[in-house]
Structure formats: structure tokens, C-alpha cells
N, C-alpha and C positions, 0 to 999 in steps of 0.2 A: 375733883375728878373732871368736872366739866371743863376746867381751864386746860387740862392736859389734852382732852379730846379736841378742844378748840384749836390749840396750837398744832396738833397733828393734822387737823382738817386744813388749816392754813398752809402748812408745809406741803401737804398732798396737792392742794390747789396750785401752789407755786410751781411744783415739779411738773404738773400737767400743763400749765401755761407755758413753761419753758420748752417742753417737747413740742407743743403746738407752734410756738414761735420759730423753733428750729426748722420744723417741717415747712412752715410758710416761707421762710427765707430760702430753703432749698428749692421750693417750687418756683419762687420768683427768679432765682438764678437760672434754673432750667428754661423757663419761659423766655428769659432775656437771650440766652444762647440760641434758642430756636428762632427768635425774631431776627437775630443777626444773620443766621444762616439763610433764612428766607429772603432777607434784604439783599444779601450778597448774590443769591441766585437770581433775584429780580433784576439787579443791576447788570449781571452778566447777560441775561436774556435781552435786555434793552440795548446793550452795547453791541452784541452780536447781531441783533435784529436790524440794526441800522446799516443798510447796505450802501449808503452814500459815502461813508468814511470807513477806511480800513483801520480799525483800532488795534487789531491784533499785533501789528508790528511795533506799536508804541506802548502797549500795555501788556506786559508779560503775564500778569495775574489772570487775564481773561482765559488763557488756555488751561488754567489749573483745573 
């Protein structure tokens, strides 16, 4: 009987760990997307903020 409970316990633990890993992967993916968006906004701010060179006519993505 203990062997059955032990296997059930291991199975439950594996299922819980799988859920935690999936959640962690989702959080990492979301954080990565947020970092890319912040980076893109920072680059736009720096390019637009440079008044010495008119980048807008050379870089179409700045106006997005």
C-alpha cells in the first residue's frame, strides 16, 4: 500500500513541477517581450532627441 501512495506522491510532485516550469517559462517570455519594447522606446527617444542629425528621413521605423 505504501508503494502505491509513494508512486502517487511522485506523480503529483511531477505534475506540480511541470505546472511551475510552464508558468516560469511564460513569465520569462513576457519579461523578454517587455524588455524589447522598453529597449525600442529608449532607442526611439535617443534618436529623436538628437537634434544634430535628422534621422527621420533615413529611418522609417522612428515614426512608428
